[in-house]
C-alpha positions as CSV (number, residue, x, y, z in Angstrom):
1,M,-22.4,95.7,30.1
2,P,-19.7,93.0,30.9
3,I,-19.9,91.7,34.4
4,L,-16.1,92.5,34.8
5,E,-14.0,95.0,33.0
6,V,-10.3,95.5,33.7
7,K,-8.8,98.7,32.4
8,N,-5.1,99.7,32.3
9,L,-4.3,97.4,35.3
10,R,-0.7,98.1,36.6
11,V,0.6,96.3,39.6
12,S,4.0,96.6,41.2
13,Y,5.8,94.9,44.1
14,H,8.3,96.8,46.2
15,T,11.3,94.6,47.0
16,Y,14.8,95.1,48.4
17,A,16.1,95.1,44.9
18,G,13.6,97.7,43.6
19,E,10.2,98.0,42.0
20,V,9.0,94.8,40.2
21,K,6.5,95.8,37.6
22,S,4.5,92.6,37.6
23,V,1.5,93.8,35.5
24,R,1.9,96.6,33.0
25,G,-1.4,97.9,31.5
26,V,-3.7,94.9,31.2
27,N,-7.1,95.3,29.7
28,F,-9.9,92.6,29.3
29,A,-13.6,92.2,29.7
30,L,-15.6,89.2,31.0
31,E,-19.2,88.6,30.0
32,K,-21.8,86.9,32.2
33,G,-21.6,83.1,32.1
34,E,-18.4,83.3,30.0
35,A,-15.1,81.5,30.6
36,L,-11.9,83.5,29.9
37,A,-8.5,81.8,30.1
38,I,-5.3,83.8,30.8
39,V,-2.3,81.8,29.6
40,G,1.5,82.3,29.7
41,E,4.6,80.9,31.3
42,S,5.5,81.3,35.0
43,G,6.2,84.9,36.1
44,C,4.2,86.6,33.3
45,G,1.7,88.2,35.8
46,K,-1.3,85.8,35.5
47,S,-1.7,85.2,39.2
48,V,-1.1,88.8,40.1
49,T,-3.9,89.8,37.7
50,A,-6.2,87.3,39.4
51,K,-5.3,88.5,42.9
52,S,-6.0,92.1,41.8
53,V,-9.5,91.1,40.7
54,M,-10.0,89.3,44.0
55,G,-8.7,92.2,46.0
56,L,-5.7,90.3,47.4
57,I,-2.9,92.7,46.6
58,K,-1.5,93.7,50.1
59,A,0.2,97.0,50.8
60,P,2.9,98.1,51.3
61,Q,4.7,95.4,49.3
62,G,2.1,95.2,46.6
63,E,0.6,98.3,44.9
64,I,-2.1,98.7,42.3
65,K,-1.1,101.9,40.5
66,S,-3.4,104.9,40.1
67,G,-5.2,104.9,36.8
68,S,-6.0,101.2,37.1
69,E,-9.7,100.3,37.0
70,I,-11.4,97.0,37.9
71,L,-15.1,97.5,37.2
72,Y,-17.6,94.9,38.6
73,N,-21.1,95.6,37.2
74,G,-19.8,99.1,36.2
75,E,-18.5,100.0,39.7
76,N,-14.7,100.3,40.4
77,I,-13.9,97.8,43.2
78,L,-10.7,99.7,44.0
79,N,-13.0,102.3,45.6
80,Y,-14.8,99.9,47.8
81,D,-15.1,100.4,51.6
82,K,-14.6,97.6,54.1
83,K,-18.2,96.4,54.1
84,Q,-18.3,96.3,50.3
85,W,-15.1,94.3,50.2
86,Q,-16.6,91.8,52.7
87,N,-19.6,91.2,50.5
88,Y,-17.5,91.0,47.3
89,K,-14.8,88.6,48.5
90,G,-16.2,85.1,48.7
91,G,-19.7,86.3,48.0
92,E,-19.7,88.0,44.6
93,C,-16.2,86.8,43.6
94,A,-14.5,83.5,44.7
95,I,-11.1,82.0,44.0
96,I,-9.7,78.4,43.8
97,F,-6.0,78.4,44.6
98,Q,-3.3,76.2,43.0
99,D,-2.3,74.5,46.3
100,A,-5.4,73.5,48.3
101,L,-3.3,72.2,51.3
102,A,-1.8,75.7,51.7
103,A,-5.1,77.5,51.1
104,L,-7.2,75.3,53.6
105,N,-6.8,75.9,57.3
106,P,-5.1,72.7,58.6
107,T,-6.4,73.1,62.2
108,M,-10.1,73.5,61.2
109,K,-12.5,70.7,60.0
110,V,-13.5,70.9,56.4
111,G,-17.2,71.4,57.1
112,K,-16.5,74.4,59.4
113,Q,-14.5,76.0,56.6
114,I,-17.4,75.8,54.2
115,M,-19.9,76.9,56.9
116,E,-17.8,80.1,57.6
117,N,-18.5,81.3,54.1
118,L,-22.2,80.4,54.3
119,I,-22.8,82.1,57.7
120,A,-20.9,85.2,56.6
121,H,-22.5,85.8,53.2
122,K,-25.9,84.0,53.3
123,N,-26.9,84.7,57.0
124,M,-27.6,81.1,57.7
125,T,-27.9,79.6,61.1
126,K,-25.2,77.1,62.2
127,A,-27.5,74.1,61.6
128,E,-28.5,75.3,58.1
129,A,-24.9,76.0,57.2
130,E,-23.9,72.5,58.3
131,K,-26.6,70.9,56.2
132,E,-25.6,73.0,53.2
133,A,-21.9,72.1,53.7
134,V,-22.8,68.4,53.5
135,E,-24.7,69.1,50.3
136,M,-21.8,71.0,48.8
137,L,-19.4,68.1,49.4
138,R,-21.9,65.8,47.8
139,L,-22.3,68.1,44.8
140,V,-18.5,68.1,44.1
141,G,-18.4,64.2,44.3
142,I,-16.9,63.5,47.7
143,P,-18.3,60.2,49.0
144,E,-19.8,59.9,52.4
145,P,-20.1,63.7,52.9
146,E,-21.8,63.4,56.3
147,K,-18.6,61.7,57.6
148,R,-16.1,63.7,55.6
149,V,-17.5,67.0,56.7
150,K,-16.1,66.3,60.2
151,Q,-12.5,65.5,58.9
152,Y,-9.4,67.7,58.6
153,P,-7.7,68.7,55.3
154,H,-4.7,66.3,55.9
155,Q,-7.2,63.4,55.8
156,F,-8.1,64.1,52.2
157,S,-6.1,63.3,49.0
158,G,-4.9,66.1,46.7
159,G,-7.8,65.7,44.4
160,M,-10.3,65.6,47.2
161,R,-8.8,68.7,48.8
162,Q,-9.3,70.5,45.5
163,R,-12.9,69.4,45.5
164,V,-13.3,70.9,48.9
165,M,-11.9,74.2,47.6
166,I,-14.5,74.1,44.8
167,A,-17.2,73.5,47.4
168,I,-16.1,76.5,49.4
169,A,-15.9,78.7,46.3
170,F,-19.3,77.7,45.0
171,A,-21.1,77.7,48.4
172,C,-22.3,81.3,48.0
173,D,-23.1,81.2,44.3
174,P,-20.5,83.7,43.2
175,K,-21.0,85.7,40.0
176,I,-17.3,85.4,39.2
177,L,-15.0,82.4,39.9
178,I,-11.2,82.7,39.5
179,C,-9.4,79.4,39.1
180,D,-5.6,80.0,39.7
181,E,-4.1,76.8,38.1
182,P,-6.5,74.5,40.0
183,T,-5.2,71.3,38.3
184,T,-1.5,71.9,38.2
185,A,-0.5,69.6,41.1
186,L,-2.9,66.7,40.2
187,D,-2.6,63.7,37.9
188,V,-4.3,63.8,34.5
189,T,-7.4,61.7,35.3
190,I,-8.1,63.8,38.4
191,Q,-7.5,67.0,36.4
192,G,-10.3,66.0,34.0
193,Q,-12.7,65.3,36.9
194,I,-11.9,68.7,38.5
195,L,-12.5,70.6,35.2
196,D,-15.7,68.7,34.6
197,I,-17.0,69.7,38.1
198,I,-16.1,73.4,37.5
199,K,-17.8,73.3,34.1
200,D,-21.0,71.6,35.4
201,L,-21.3,74.1,38.3
202,Q,-20.6,77.0,36.0
203,R,-23.4,75.9,33.6
204,K,-25.9,75.4,36.5
205,N,-25.2,78.7,38.2
206,G,-24.3,80.9,35.1
207,T,-21.0,81.8,36.8
208,S,-18.4,83.8,34.9
209,V,-14.9,82.0,35.1
210,I,-11.4,83.3,34.8
211,M,-9.0,80.4,34.3
212,I,-5.4,81.1,35.0
213,T,-3.1,78.4,33.5
214,H,-0.1,77.6,31.4
215,D,-1.6,74.3,30.1
216,L,-3.2,74.8,26.7
217,G,-5.1,71.5,27.1
218,V,-7.0,72.9,30.0
219,V,-7.8,76.0,28.0
220,A,-9.3,74.1,25.1
221,N,-11.5,72.2,27.5
222,I,-13.1,75.1,29.4
223,A,-12.6,78.5,27.8
224,Q,-14.5,80.5,25.1
225,K,-11.9,83.3,25.1
226,I,-8.2,83.4,25.6
227,A,-5.8,86.2,26.6
228,V,-2.1,85.3,26.0
229,M,0.1,87.1,28.6
230,Y,3.9,87.7,28.5
231,S,6.0,89.9,30.8
232,G,3.0,91.6,32.4
233,I,1.3,92.5,29.1
234,I,-1.5,90.8,27.1
235,V,0.2,90.2,23.7
236,E,-2.8,88.5,22.0
237,R,-6.5,87.9,22.7
238,G,-9.3,86.2,20.9
239,T,-11.7,83.3,20.9
240,C,-10.5,79.7,21.3
241,E,-10.7,79.2,17.5
242,D,-8.7,82.4,16.9
243,I,-5.8,81.5,19.2
244,F,-5.6,77.8,18.3
245,Y,-6.1,77.9,14.6
246,K,-5.2,81.5,13.5
247,P,-2.7,82.8,16.1
248,R,-1.0,86.1,15.1
249,H,1.7,86.6,17.7
250,P,5.2,84.9,17.6
251,Y,4.9,84.1,21.3
252,T,1.5,82.4,20.8
253,W,3.1,80.4,17.9
254,A,6.0,79.3,20.2
255,L,3.5,78.4,23.0
256,I,1.4,76.2,20.7
257,K,4.5,74.6,19.2
258,S,5.9,73.7,22.6
259,V,2.9,71.5,23.5
260,P,4.1,67.8,23.5
261,R,2.4,65.8,20.7
262,L,1.4,62.1,20.6
263,D,2.8,61.6,17.1
264,L,6.4,62.5,17.9
265,E,9.0,59.9,16.9
266,N,11.0,58.2,19.6
267,K,13.8,60.5,21.0
268,Q,12.6,63.4,18.8
269,E,13.3,66.7,20.5
270,L,10.5,68.7,22.0
271,A,10.0,72.3,20.7
272,T,11.2,74.9,23.3
273,I,11.3,78.7,23.5
274,Q,14.9,79.8,23.7
275,G,16.1,82.3,26.2
276,T,14.5,83.7,29.4
277,P,11.7,86.2,30.1
278,P,12.9,89.8,30.7
279,D,13.6,91.1,34.2
280,L,10.6,93.0,35.4
281,L,12.8,95.2,37.7
282,N,13.9,96.8,34.4
283,P,11.2,96.0,31.8
284,P,12.2,96.4,28.1
285,V,11.2,99.6,26.3
286,G,9.9,97.8,23.2
287,C,8.2,94.5,22.7
288,P,9.0,92.2,25.7
289,F,9.3,89.1,23.5
290,S,11.9,90.7,21.2
291,T,14.9,89.1,22.9
292,R,13.5,85.6,22.2
293,C,11.7,86.2,18.9
294,E,13.2,84.8,15.7
295,Y,11.4,87.5,13.7
296,C,12.8,90.4,15.8
297,M,13.3,93.7,13.8
298,P,15.2,96.8,15.1
299,I,11.9,98.7,15.9
300,C,10.8,95.8,18.1
301,K,13.5,96.7,20.7
302,E,12.7,100.4,20.5
303,Q,8.9,100.7,20.7
304,M,6.0,98.7,21.9
305,P,3.7,97.9,19.0
306,E,0.0,98.9,18.9
307,Y,-2.7,96.2,18.8
308,T,-3.8,95.1,15.4
309,E,-7.4,93.9,14.9
310,F,-8.1,90.7,12.9
311,G,-11.8,90.5,13.6
312,S,-14.3,91.6,16.2
313,E,-12.4,90.2,19.2
314,H,-9.1,89.0,17.9
315,T,-6.1,91.4,18.5
316,A,-2.4,91.0,18.7
317,A,0.5,93.4,19.5
318,C,3.2,92.7,17.0
319,W,5.2,94.8,14.5
320,L,4.9,92.0,11.9
321,H,1.4,93.2,11.1
322,H,2.6,96.8,10.3
323,P,2.2,97.6,6.5
324,L,5.9,98.2,6.2
325,A,7.0,94.9,7.9
326,P,8.2,91.9,5.8
327,N,5.6,89.4,4.9
328,I,6.0,86.5,7.3
329,E,3.8,83.3,6.9
330,M,2.6,81.7,10.0
331,P,4.8,78.6,10.7
332,N,3.5,75.0,10.8
333,L,2.3,74.6,14.4
334,E,1.3,71.0,14.2
335,G,4.7,69.4,15.1
336,G,5.3,65.7,14.6
337,N,5.6,64.5,11.0
């Protein structure tokens, strides 16, 4: 049994302009000790999916629609009572947010923020929790942890704050760790260090990881499986090798082509995806990528395609794989010369 299974997840936000259908029938499974990356451009529903798994969709603005299921060890978390939610959030499932400065409490010392989690979920005494907080800071590579544990978030650099977030997340040995673009605001060398820390801790603890990102470089470094998301729908899923070397959806092709390459000539134009994503106040009837797809056919605008299987775990939702569709060869995705 997978540790986490998401079935037909549909999430809407109620705004003054109407109902925004952020997530529209997402399905995926996460095995124990596995890393799954959910990739796509801003506004595609990645973070909303992550918040749903973490139980952070707040009513009345946010609503997880009936028929949605989020199964943790076979039990639907959407049916949890207050005590079960308290054990699950931070204990069984933890999250690392994109902006550590916004996520950390600016008025509370860093050590106390780690201790809170330990006291709540591990029933430690204050002295035991303080000792463990120092060890957690040491584990994530923060120098002089005995001194730093008594400092406030503003006294840390961006990379150090993100390490504190990792320490808080891993303090209670969660079974599932959600990383919501944890390296976006950091420079490249610090990004590498943060990813290495997450990978090392994941390996030691056997934690299952969901990595939310739009950076395919991050994905290649950490994930075994990838789900490509567009306009609230997963359009393609598969292993890292499937998505990088045998992608089957035009949106995945466009994403990979738009990654900047080292062998581009001076002043050579970067590849871009023309157009804008559809408005989720009025989502399209057919394939959501049809308005930007160079291979668009009339049926693409009329009906959402079924998933086509290309192996045990590799599936894509595209009309190009229908027997009656024209034969389209996968374009050269290497860029450069």
